[in-house]
C-alpha positions as CSV (number, residue, x, y, z in Angstrom):
1,X,45.6,160.8,15.6
2,X,42.0,160.8,16.8
3,X,38.9,159.8,14.8
4,X,37.8,163.5,14.4
5,X,41.2,164.4,13.0
6,X,41.1,161.5,10.6
7,X,37.6,162.5,9.4
8,X,38.7,166.2,9.0
9,X,41.5,165.1,6.7
10,X,39.1,162.9,4.7
11,X,36.5,165.7,4.3
12,X,39.1,168.2,3.1
13,X,39.6,166.0,0.1
14,X,36.0,166.5,-1.0
15,X,35.2,169.2,-3.6
16,X,32.0,171.2,-3.9
17,X,30.4,168.6,-6.1
18,X,31.0,165.8,-3.6
19,X,29.8,167.9,-0.7
20,X,26.6,168.7,-2.6
21,X,26.0,165.0,-3.5
22,X,26.5,164.1,0.1
23,X,23.9,166.6,1.2
24,X,21.5,165.3,-1.5
25,X,22.0,161.8,-0.2
26,X,21.3,162.9,3.3
27,X,18.1,164.6,2.2
28,X,17.0,161.4,0.5
29,X,17.8,159.3,3.6
30,X,15.6,161.8,5.6
31,X,12.7,161.4,3.1
32,X,13.1,157.6,3.3
33,X,12.9,157.8,7.2
34,X,9.9,160.1,7.0
35,X,8.2,157.7,4.6
36,X,8.9,154.7,6.8
37,X,7.8,156.5,10.0
38,X,4.7,158.5,9.0
39,X,4.3,159.9,12.6
40,X,7.3,162.2,12.0
41,X,5.2,164.1,9.5
42,X,2.5,164.7,12.1
43,X,5.0,167.0,14.0
44,X,4.4,170.7,13.6
45,X,6.4,172.4,10.8
46,X,7.8,174.9,13.4
47,X,9.8,172.1,15.0
48,X,11.5,171.5,11.7
49,X,12.1,175.2,11.3
50,X,13.6,175.4,14.7
51,X,15.9,172.4,14.2
52,X,17.0,173.9,10.8
53,X,17.8,177.2,12.4
54,X,19.8,175.5,15.1
55,X,21.8,173.5,12.7
56,X,22.5,176.7,10.6
57,X,23.8,178.8,13.4
58,X,27.4,177.4,13.3
59,X,27.9,177.4,9.5
60,X,26.5,181.0,9.3
61,X,28.9,182.1,12.1
62,X,31.9,180.5,10.5
63,X,31.0,181.9,7.0
64,X,30.2,185.5,8.1
65,X,31.5,185.9,11.6
66,X,35.1,184.7,11.7
67,X,37.8,187.1,10.5
């Protein structure tokens, strides 16, 4: 069994509450990094919008597109 299969099995154990807590933790880590490296905040907001859109493509496809 590969690492990705192992991670997939572990993630399937998580409920919605744990998933949302993990997302909140990731956002807090991103805020800490932005606070420690202030040059990141000098980047145009449109780069953040672009990255967010690119990251959202696959989940939106899986949610709405697959039969």
